N, C-alpha and C positions, 0 to 999 in steps of 0.2 A: 472767308468771303467768297461769294459766287457771283459772277457777272456774265450775262450772255444775251444774245439777240436771237429772236425767232421771228419768222415771217408771219404776217397776218394781213389779210386783205381788207378792203373798205366796206364789206358787207355788214349785216347785223352782227352784234357780238353780245356776249353775256357779261354782266358786271353786277356788283352789289347795288342794292336799291338805296342804300344810305349807310350811315355809321352803325356798326354792330359791336356787341361786347359780350364776353363770356368769362365767368370766374369759377374756379374750383380749386381744391387742394389735392395734392398727391403726397402722401407720407410726410406731411408737415410743410411742404413747399406750396406757396400760393401762386397760382398762374392766372393771369388776366389777359385775355385775348382781345385785340381791337382790330377792326377792319374799317376801311373807308374808301369811297370812290376817289380816284386820282387821275387827272388827265395828262399830267406831265411828270417828268422826273422831279422837277422843283416842287410840284404839289405833294408828291409822295414823300420827299425828304422833309418838307415842312411838317407833314403829319407825324413823321417819326420824331422830329424835334419836339413837337408839342407833347407827345406821349412821354418822351424822356424828361421833359420839364415837369410833367405831372407826377413822375415817379423818380425823382433824383436819388432816392435812397434804395431803389430796387437793386437786386443782385445782378440782374441782366434785363436788357430791353432788346429783344431779338426782332429785327425788321426783315421784311420780304415784300417785294412788289413786282408787278407786271404792268408796265405803262408804255405808251408810244416812245420809241427812241428819239424820233424827230417829229415834234408836233407841227412843224411847218408843212408836212406832207400828208396827203390823204391816205395813200397806200404806204404804210409804214411798217418797220420792224418793231417788235416789242423788245423793250429792255427788261430782262429778268435779273433781279438782283436780290441777294440776301446776305446776312452776316450772322455768325454764331455769337457775337458780342461776348466773347470770353468763355462760352461753354465749350466742351470738347468738340473738336472738328467734326462736322457732319451730323451733330446730334440735335441741332435746333433750327438753324436758318434754312437748310435744305429741306427738312421735313415741313417747315412752314410754307416754303415756296411750292413744294410739291402739291400741297392741298389746292393752291390757286390753279396750278396747271391741270391737276386731275379733275377739278370742278369746271375747267374750261372757262374761267373768268379772267377778265383783263381790265385795264384801267382801274386798278385796285391796289391798295397798300394794306399790309398787315403788320402789326407789332404785337409781340407776346412779352409781357412783363412777368418776371419771376422774382419772388422773394424766397430766398433759400430757407428751408426749414430744418436744416441740421442733418438730414439723411441724404446721402448720395443716391441718385436714381439709376446711374449707369447710362451708357449711350442709348440702349434700347428704351429704357424708361423715359429718358428725356425726349427722344424722338416721338414716342407715343403721346406724351403730355403736350409738346409743342404743336403736333398735328391736331390733337383734340381741341386745343385752344383756338386755332384758326378755323377749324370746321364748325365749331359751335358759334363763333363770332359771325361767320358767314351765314349760318342758319338764322341767327338773330337779325342780321341785316336784311336777309332775303335777296334772291337773285332775280334780275330782270334782263330782258333783251333790249338792247339799245340800237338805234341807227346812228351812224357817224353824222355829226353835225359840224358846221363851221360858223364862225362869227364874222360879221363885217359891220362897218359903221357907214351910215348914209347921212350926209349933212346937206341941208337945204335952207333956203330962206323961209320966212314965215309964209310967204305967198304960196310956196309949194308944199308946205308941211301937211296941210290937210289931204292933199293928193297922196302923198307918200304914206301917211298914217292909214288912209283908207285902203290902200293896196295891202299893207302889212296886216291889217285887221281881217281883210277878206281872205287872205291865204292862211290865216291861223297860225302864223309863226310867232315865236317868242320875241318880244322886243321891249326895250325901255327907251323913253323919250326924254331928252333934256332940252328945255326951252331956255336959250340964252340969247346972245346976239343973233345967232343962227339956231336952227333946230337940229339936234343930233339924235339919230335913232341907232341904238345898239341892237343888232339883229342876230338871233340864233336860228339857224335854218338847216334842215337836212341837206347833206352834201349834194345829193342828186337834184335838189330843187334850187340850189343857190344861184347858179348861173342864169337860169330862166328868170328868177326874181329880180336879179340885178338888171337884166335886160328890160324888164317891165318898168322898173323905176327910172331907168335912163329914158325910155320912150315916153313915159307919162310926164316927165319934166323937161322934155326936149334937150336932154343931156346936161341939164343944170345941176343935177345931183352930184355930189362929191362922194365917191365910194372908196373906202379904205378897207382892205382885207385883213383879217386878224389871223385865225388859225383854225384848222380842223380840231375836233375833239370827239 
């Protein structure tokens, strides 16, 4: 098992565009590589758990991820973690993680599932196979540049809801509206624009809007 933190600032970053998958055989062993975006350690570990539940009979499910260590902060360290999951030490988890580091992608989780085919591959053969599975899964997913975002909730009465909705629509940010006794807007906005947007909402509603901050991502 490997666990470490590395610095990373709040600028644009590279990550996978979505879920990716790759499958191949090496000397009878079947390898299935999976990657997915993950914003937190909890997201990454949940994805690992889903893959393990999909392959409960696999010989190994080798995980690796690079995600923000503390999602409550904009300028965060990355947590880099991997496990060999029963394979020889250093033969699988580290090679999988190294692909994510070398490709300079973050906010990402990878799992490589192996069904043993009866022939030992050796440490070098395993390292090549696990690296290949992650590389091909990343290629399948595609890599994109992202800007750090944060989420917050804006709650207003019906009288102010049209004003708030108009501001959100005019700025082009992502949001979902929930019309109940009051109206709640769940907003996702680039970090550098968030403070200004909240100021606009306060000003437009004369301070009546209730704002609750969630987390960067």
